[in-house]
Backbone as XML, in Angstrom:
<?xml version="1.0"?>
<chain id="A" units="angstrom">
  <residue number="1" name="MET">
    <atom name="N" x="0.770" y="-1.179" z="0.138"/>
    <atom name="CA" x="-0.015" y="0.003" z="0.049"/>
    <atom name="C" x="0.573" y="1.199" z="-0.024"/>
  </residue>
  <residue number="2" name="LYS">
    <atom name="N" x="0.495" y="2.401" z="-1.007"/>
    <atom name="CA" x="1.098" y="3.760" z="-1.254"/>
    <atom name="C" x="0.433" y="4.483" z="-0.201"/>
  </residue>
  <residue number="3" name="ILE">
    <atom name="N" x="1.567" y="4.894" z="0.733"/>
    <atom name="CA" x="1.013" y="6.419" z="1.413"/>
    <atom name="C" x="1.973" y="7.200" z="1.355"/>
  </residue>
  <residue number="4" name="ILE">
    <atom name="N" x="1.126" y="8.227" z="0.776"/>
    <atom name="CA" x="2.028" y="10.115" z="0.386"/>
    <atom name="C" x="0.885" y="10.691" z="1.733"/>
  </residue>
  <residue number="5" name="THR">
    <atom name="N" x="1.495" y="11.750" z="1.235"/>
    <atom name="CA" x="1.398" y="12.977" z="2.324"/>
    <atom name="C" x="0.222" y="13.861" z="1.733"/>
  </residue>
  <residue number="6" name="ARG">
    <atom name="N" x="-0.209" y="14.755" z="2.374"/>
    <atom name="CA" x="-1.423" y="15.424" z="1.839"/>
    <atom name="C" x="-0.841" y="16.485" z="0.877"/>
  </residue>
  <residue number="7" name="ALA">
    <atom name="N" x="0.543" y="16.709" z="1.306"/>
    <atom name="CA" x="1.005" y="17.863" z="0.307"/>
    <atom name="C" x="1.719" y="17.021" z="-1.043"/>
  </residue>
  <residue number="8" name="ASN">
    <atom name="N" x="2.099" y="16.214" z="-0.960"/>
    <atom name="CA" x="2.198" y="15.924" z="-2.217"/>
    <atom name="C" x="0.964" y="15.471" z="-3.187"/>
  </residue>
  <residue number="9" name="ALA">
    <atom name="N" x="0.203" y="14.669" z="-2.522"/>
    <atom name="CA" x="-1.247" y="14.686" z="-3.389"/>
    <atom name="C" x="-1.695" y="15.856" z="-3.672"/>
  </residue>
  <residue number="10" name="ILE">
    <atom name="N" x="-1.490" y="17.119" z="-3.005"/>
    <atom name="CA" x="-1.848" y="18.104" z="-3.945"/>
    <atom name="C" x="-0.877" y="18.612" z="-4.744"/>
  </residue>
  <residue number="11" name="ILE">
    <atom name="N" x="0.428" y="18.382" z="-4.674"/>
    <atom name="CA" x="0.925" y="18.662" z="-6.067"/>
    <atom name="C" x="0.989" y="17.900" z="-7.023"/>
  </residue>
  <residue number="12" name="ASN">
    <atom name="N" x="0.515" y="16.406" z="-6.905"/>
    <atom name="CA" x="0.162" y="15.571" z="-7.908"/>
    <atom name="C" x="-0.917" y="16.037" z="-8.378"/>
  </residue>
  <residue number="13" name="LEU">
    <atom name="N" x="-2.094" y="16.352" z="-7.465"/>
    <atom name="CA" x="-3.535" y="16.883" z="-8.245"/>
    <atom name="C" x="-3.494" y="17.785" z="-9.273"/>
  </residue>
  <residue number="14" name="LYS">
    <atom name="N" x="-2.401" y="18.679" z="-8.807"/>
    <atom name="CA" x="-2.533" y="20.454" z="-9.249"/>
    <atom name="C" x="-2.059" y="19.701" z="-10.769"/>
  </residue>
  <residue number="15" name="LYS">
    <atom name="N" x="-1.346" y="19.168" z="-11.162"/>
    <atom name="CA" x="-0.820" y="18.904" z="-12.549"/>
    <atom name="C" x="-1.932" y="18.525" z="-13.737"/>
  </residue>
  <residue number="16" name="TYR">
    <atom name="N" x="-3.406" y="18.183" z="-12.535"/>
    <atom name="CA" x="-4.395" y="17.854" z="-13.551"/>
    <atom name="C" x="-5.796" y="18.752" z="-13.644"/>
  </residue>
  <residue number="17" name="ILE">
    <atom name="N" x="-5.135" y="20.415" z="-13.315"/>
    <atom name="CA" x="-6.323" y="21.343" z="-13.173"/>
    <atom name="C" x="-6.622" y="21.237" z="-14.178"/>
  </residue>
  <residue number="18" name="GLY">
    <atom name="N" x="-8.068" y="21.658" z="-14.659"/>
    <atom name="CA" x="-8.380" y="22.121" z="-15.716"/>
    <atom name="C" x="-8.666" y="21.050" z="-16.665"/>
  </residue>
  <residue number="19" name="GLN">
    <atom name="N" x="-8.400" y="19.457" z="-16.380"/>
    <atom name="CA" x="-8.448" y="18.470" z="-17.359"/>
    <atom name="C" x="-10.087" y="17.687" z="-17.298"/>
  </residue>
  <residue number="20" name="ASP">
    <atom name="N" x="-10.696" y="17.242" z="-17.776"/>
    <atom name="CA" x="-11.834" y="16.435" z="-17.803"/>
    <atom name="C" x="-11.914" y="15.319" z="-17.111"/>
  </residue>
  <residue number="21" name="LEU">
    <atom name="N" x="-12.204" y="15.223" z="-16.073"/>
    <atom name="CA" x="-12.247" y="14.102" z="-15.313"/>
    <atom name="C" x="-13.080" y="12.757" z="-15.939"/>
  </residue>
  <residue number="22" name="ARG">
    <atom name="N" x="-13.794" y="12.836" z="-16.432"/>
    <atom name="CA" x="-14.170" y="11.420" z="-17.661"/>
    <atom name="C" x="-13.236" y="11.165" z="-18.041"/>
  </residue>
  <residue number="23" name="SER">
    <atom name="N" x="-12.878" y="11.928" z="-19.152"/>
    <atom name="CA" x="-11.491" y="11.545" z="-20.082"/>
    <atom name="C" x="-10.349" y="10.863" z="-19.351"/>
  </residue>
  <residue number="24" name="LEU">
    <atom name="N" x="-10.097" y="11.146" z="-18.101"/>
    <atom name="CA" x="-8.819" y="10.716" z="-17.136"/>
    <atom name="C" x="-9.266" y="9.586" z="-17.182"/>
  </residue>
  <residue number="25" name="ALA">
    <atom name="N" x="-11.164" y="9.384" z="-16.604"/>
    <atom name="CA" x="-11.778" y="7.557" z="-15.823"/>
    <atom name="C" x="-11.343" y="6.853" z="-17.145"/>
  </residue>
  <residue number="26" name="LEU">
    <atom name="N" x="-11.695" y="7.501" z="-18.152"/>
    <atom name="CA" x="-11.645" y="6.207" z="-19.146"/>
    <atom name="C" x="-9.974" y="6.016" z="-19.593"/>
  </residue>
  <residue number="27" name="LYS">
    <atom name="N" x="-9.091" y="7.037" z="-19.537"/>
    <atom name="CA" x="-7.732" y="6.674" z="-19.544"/>
    <atom name="C" x="-6.931" y="5.607" z="-18.532"/>
  </residue>
  <residue number="28" name="TYR">
    <atom name="N" x="-7.719" y="5.789" z="-17.566"/>
    <atom name="CA" x="-7.225" y="4.543" z="-16.423"/>
    <atom name="C" x="-8.133" y="3.621" z="-16.260"/>
  </residue>
  <residue number="29" name="LYS">
    <atom name="N" x="-8.966" y="3.289" z="-17.039"/>
    <atom name="CA" x="-10.226" y="2.449" z="-16.858"/>
    <atom name="C" x="-10.886" y="2.054" z="-15.876"/>
  </residue>
  <residue number="30" name="ILE">
    <atom name="N" x="-11.562" y="3.307" z="-15.501"/>
    <atom name="CA" x="-12.554" y="3.662" z="-14.359"/>
    <atom name="C" x="-13.867" y="3.470" z="-15.147"/>
  </residue>
  <residue number="31" name="THR">
    <atom name="N" x="-15.046" y="2.994" z="-14.736"/>
    <atom name="CA" x="-15.630" y="3.024" z="-15.054"/>
    <atom name="C" x="-16.774" y="3.937" z="-14.684"/>
  </residue>
  <residue number="32" name="THR">
    <atom name="N" x="-17.505" y="4.642" z="-15.899"/>
    <atom name="CA" x="-18.445" y="6.179" z="-15.072"/>
    <atom name="C" x="-19.902" y="5.849" z="-15.725"/>
  </residue>
  <residue number="33" name="PHE">
    <atom name="N" x="-19.915" y="5.290" z="-16.873"/>
    <atom name="CA" x="-21.607" y="5.586" z="-17.366"/>
    <atom name="C" x="-21.628" y="4.261" z="-17.873"/>
  </residue>
  <residue number="34" name="GLU">
    <atom name="N" x="-20.546" y="3.777" z="-18.417"/>
    <atom name="CA" x="-20.465" y="2.421" z="-19.421"/>
    <atom name="C" x="-21.258" y="1.327" z="-19.877"/>
  </residue>
  <residue number="35" name="THR">
    <atom name="N" x="-21.422" y="0.761" z="-18.434"/>
    <atom name="CA" x="-22.515" y="-0.064" z="-18.298"/>
    <atom name="C" x="-24.146" y="0.438" z="-18.165"/>
  </residue>
  <residue number="36" name="GLY">
    <atom name="N" x="-24.595" y="1.802" z="-17.983"/>
    <atom name="CA" x="-25.808" y="2.079" z="-18.511"/>
    <atom name="C" x="-26.317" y="2.485" z="-16.996"/>
  </residue>
  <residue number="37" name="LYS">
    <atom name="N" x="-25.267" y="2.312" z="-16.056"/>
    <atom name="CA" x="-25.798" y="3.013" z="-14.542"/>
    <atom name="C" x="-24.201" y="3.392" z="-14.359"/>
  </residue>
  <residue number="38" name="GLN">
    <atom name="N" x="-24.554" y="4.760" z="-13.515"/>
    <atom name="CA" x="-23.286" y="5.305" z="-13.421"/>
    <atom name="C" x="-22.774" y="4.590" z="-11.791"/>
  </residue>
  <residue number="39" name="ASN">
    <atom name="N" x="-21.514" y="4.789" z="-11.989"/>
    <atom name="CA" x="-20.642" y="4.242" z="-11.061"/>
    <atom name="C" x="-20.707" y="5.476" z="-10.109"/>
  </residue>
  <residue number="40" name="LYS">
    <atom name="N" x="-21.282" y="5.421" z="-8.567"/>
    <atom name="CA" x="-21.528" y="6.781" z="-8.096"/>
    <atom name="C" x="-19.821" y="7.027" z="-7.465"/>
  </residue>
  <residue number="41" name="GLY">
    <atom name="N" x="-19.231" y="6.307" z="-7.383"/>
    <atom name="CA" x="-17.810" y="6.803" z="-6.851"/>
    <atom name="C" x="-16.722" y="6.897" z="-8.021"/>
  </residue>
  <residue number="42" name="TRP">
    <atom name="N" x="-16.801" y="7.192" z="-8.852"/>
    <atom name="CA" x="-15.952" y="7.074" z="-10.123"/>
    <atom name="C" x="-14.841" y="8.470" z="-9.793"/>
  </residue>
  <residue number="43" name="LYS">
    <atom name="N" x="-15.934" y="9.290" z="-9.419"/>
    <atom name="CA" x="-14.952" y="10.850" z="-9.113"/>
    <atom name="C" x="-13.691" y="10.634" z="-8.673"/>
  </residue>
  <residue number="44" name="GLY">
    <atom name="N" x="-14.351" y="10.052" z="-7.359"/>
    <atom name="CA" x="-12.919" y="9.453" z="-6.120"/>
    <atom name="C" x="-12.051" y="8.727" z="-6.327"/>
  </residue>
  <residue number="45" name="LEU">
    <atom name="N" x="-12.443" y="7.402" z="-7.502"/>
    <atom name="CA" x="-11.471" y="6.543" z="-7.524"/>
    <atom name="C" x="-10.094" y="7.412" z="-8.554"/>
  </residue>
  <residue number="46" name="VAL">
    <atom name="N" x="-10.894" y="8.411" z="-9.841"/>
    <atom name="CA" x="-9.900" y="8.981" z="-10.369"/>
    <atom name="C" x="-8.948" y="10.424" z="-9.512"/>
  </residue>
  <residue number="47" name="LEU">
    <atom name="N" x="-9.597" y="10.722" z="-8.675"/>
    <atom name="CA" x="-8.944" y="11.634" z="-8.102"/>
    <atom name="C" x="-7.847" y="10.933" z="-6.811"/>
  </residue>
  <residue number="48" name="GLU">
    <atom name="N" x="-8.007" y="9.923" z="-6.635"/>
    <atom name="CA" x="-7.202" y="9.035" z="-6.121"/>
    <atom name="C" x="-6.113" y="8.769" z="-6.620"/>
  </residue>
  <residue number="49" name="LYS">
    <atom name="N" x="-6.201" y="8.016" z="-7.930"/>
    <atom name="CA" x="-5.227" y="7.687" z="-9.000"/>
    <atom name="C" x="-4.389" y="9.190" z="-9.537"/>
  </residue>
  <residue number="50" name="LEU">
    <atom name="N" x="-5.420" y="10.145" z="-9.519"/>
    <atom name="CA" x="-4.040" y="11.455" z="-10.242"/>
    <atom name="C" x="-3.518" y="12.088" z="-8.524"/>
  </residue>
  <residue number="51" name="ALA">
    <atom name="N" x="-3.788" y="11.785" z="-7.555"/>
    <atom name="CA" x="-2.932" y="11.961" z="-6.730"/>
    <atom name="C" x="-1.871" y="10.647" z="-6.091"/>
  </residue>
  <residue number="52" name="GLY">
    <atom name="N" x="-1.854" y="10.298" z="-6.601"/>
    <atom name="CA" x="-0.988" y="8.983" z="-6.429"/>
    <atom name="C" x="-1.372" y="7.828" z="-5.360"/>
  </residue>
  <residue number="53" name="LEU">
    <atom name="N" x="-2.593" y="7.832" z="-4.853"/>
    <atom name="CA" x="-2.798" y="7.124" z="-3.649"/>
    <atom name="C" x="-3.298" y="5.604" z="-4.178"/>
  </residue>
  <residue number="54" name="ASP">
    <atom name="N" x="-3.419" y="4.712" z="-3.572"/>
    <atom name="CA" x="-3.970" y="3.615" z="-3.770"/>
    <atom name="C" x="-5.533" y="3.505" z="-3.712"/>
  </residue>
  <residue number="55" name="THR">
    <atom name="N" x="-6.507" y="3.306" z="-4.625"/>
    <atom name="CA" x="-7.571" y="3.527" z="-4.446"/>
    <atom name="C" x="-8.116" y="2.564" z="-3.753"/>
  </residue>
  <residue number="56" name="ASN">
    <atom name="N" x="-9.271" y="2.922" z="-2.641"/>
    <atom name="CA" x="-10.671" y="2.331" z="-1.895"/>
    <atom name="C" x="-11.439" y="2.776" z="-2.048"/>
  </residue>
  <residue number="57" name="ILE">
    <atom name="N" x="-12.618" y="2.067" z="-1.299"/>
    <atom name="CA" x="-13.837" y="2.641" z="-1.472"/>
    <atom name="C" x="-14.189" y="2.463" z="0.144"/>
  </residue>
  <residue number="58" name="SER">
    <atom name="N" x="-13.167" y="2.194" z="1.282"/>
    <atom name="CA" x="-13.378" y="2.438" z="2.334"/>
    <atom name="C" x="-13.306" y="3.884" z="2.812"/>
  </residue>
  <residue number="59" name="LYS">
    <atom name="N" x="-13.995" y="4.143" z="3.807"/>
    <atom name="CA" x="-13.550" y="5.408" z="4.987"/>
    <atom name="C" x="-12.479" y="5.560" z="5.301"/>
  </residue>
  <residue number="60" name="ALA">
    <atom name="N" x="-11.734" y="4.616" z="5.559"/>
    <atom name="CA" x="-10.344" y="4.348" z="6.124"/>
    <atom name="C" x="-9.382" y="5.471" z="5.314"/>
  </residue>
  <residue number="61" name="PRO">
    <atom name="N" x="-8.453" y="6.132" z="5.900"/>
    <atom name="CA" x="-7.438" y="6.939" z="5.321"/>
    <atom name="C" x="-6.745" y="6.276" z="4.648"/>
  </residue>
  <residue number="62" name="ASN">
    <atom name="N" x="-6.410" y="6.821" z="3.210"/>
    <atom name="CA" x="-5.334" y="5.968" z="2.306"/>
    <atom name="C" x="-4.106" y="7.206" z="1.804"/>
  </residue>
  <residue number="63" name="GLY">
    <atom name="N" x="-3.947" y="8.088" z="2.748"/>
    <atom name="CA" x="-2.969" y="9.024" z="2.768"/>
    <atom name="C" x="-2.522" y="8.927" z="4.133"/>
  </residue>
  <residue number="64" name="LEU">
    <atom name="N" x="-1.810" y="9.732" z="4.307"/>
    <atom name="CA" x="-0.643" y="9.764" z="5.317"/>
    <atom name="C" x="-1.356" y="10.983" z="6.456"/>
  </residue>
  <residue number="65" name="ASN">
    <atom name="N" x="-2.662" y="10.159" z="7.256"/>
    <atom name="CA" x="-3.578" y="10.965" z="7.967"/>
    <atom name="C" x="-4.194" y="11.487" z="7.488"/>
  </residue>
  <residue number="66" name="PHE">
    <atom name="N" x="-5.061" y="10.660" z="6.068"/>
    <atom name="CA" x="-6.014" y="11.995" z="5.511"/>
    <atom name="C" x="-6.562" y="10.957" z="4.438"/>
  </residue>
  <residue number="67" name="GLU">
    <atom name="N" x="-7.770" y="10.913" z="4.485"/>
    <atom name="CA" x="-8.657" y="10.302" z="3.165"/>
    <atom name="C" x="-9.332" y="11.268" z="2.496"/>
  </residue>
  <residue number="68" name="LEU">
    <atom name="N" x="-8.562" y="11.115" z="1.123"/>
    <atom name="CA" x="-8.716" y="12.142" z="0.207"/>
    <atom name="C" x="-10.222" y="12.431" z="-0.327"/>
  </residue>
  <residue number="69" name="LYS">
    <atom name="N" x="-11.080" y="11.392" z="-0.283"/>
    <atom name="CA" x="-12.495" y="11.992" z="-0.525"/>
    <atom name="C" x="-13.446" y="12.683" z="0.609"/>
  </residue>
  <residue number="70" name="SER">
    <atom name="N" x="-12.387" y="12.870" z="1.723"/>
    <atom name="CA" x="-13.124" y="13.304" z="2.730"/>
    <atom name="C" x="-12.653" y="14.800" z="2.876"/>
  </residue>
  <residue number="71" name="VAL">
    <atom name="N" x="-11.759" y="15.174" z="2.293"/>
    <atom name="CA" x="-10.699" y="16.179" z="2.680"/>
    <atom name="C" x="-11.070" y="17.411" z="1.249"/>
  </residue>
  <residue number="72" name="SER">
    <atom name="N" x="-11.684" y="18.626" z="2.354"/>
    <atom name="CA" x="-11.489" y="19.842" z="1.100"/>
    <atom name="C" x="-10.307" y="20.527" z="0.377"/>
  </residue>
  <residue number="73" name="PHE">
    <atom name="N" x="-10.399" y="20.971" z="-0.764"/>
    <atom name="CA" x="-9.260" y="21.845" z="-1.101"/>
    <atom name="C" x="-9.800" y="23.506" z="-1.502"/>
  </residue>
  <residue number="74" name="TYR">
    <atom name="N" x="-9.181" y="24.445" z="-1.159"/>
    <atom name="CA" x="-9.433" y="25.287" z="-1.461"/>
    <atom name="C" x="-8.362" y="26.003" z="-2.471"/>
  </residue>
  <residue number="75" name="LEU">
    <atom name="N" x="-8.685" y="27.444" z="-3.279"/>
    <atom name="CA" x="-7.728" y="27.834" z="-3.871"/>
    <atom name="C" x="-6.635" y="28.833" z="-2.524"/>
  </residue>
  <residue number="76" name="LYS">
    <atom name="N" x="-5.814" y="28.980" z="-2.689"/>
    <atom name="CA" x="-5.162" y="29.771" z="-1.363"/>
    <atom name="C" x="-4.317" y="30.698" z="-2.445"/>
  </residue>
  <residue number="77" name="GLU">
    <atom name="N" x="-4.255" y="31.853" z="-2.007"/>
    <atom name="CA" x="-3.596" y="33.128" z="-2.880"/>
    <atom name="C" x="-2.392" y="33.247" z="-2.415"/>
  </residue>
  <residue number="78" name="GLY">
    <atom name="N" x="-1.305" y="33.418" z="-3.251"/>
    <atom name="CA" x="0.000" y="33.102" z="-2.601"/>
    <atom name="C" x="0.735" y="32.718" z="-2.431"/>
  </residue>
</chain>
């Protein structure tokens, strides 16, 4: 299991700002709507992949002391 820090996850995610999540999901073979039914967790799985984290569907932390899908990110000026 790969555990990374929140700071490293943010650095990894910044590389993808402005890109289409669905296109990235298709690139990483993460099902979105292809089966005719929405995979409700596809966005979180894509973000985990882009952040460099091991993907999971549990609420347990997958980063060093954080769970990506429960962390709020905001633009910090400066």
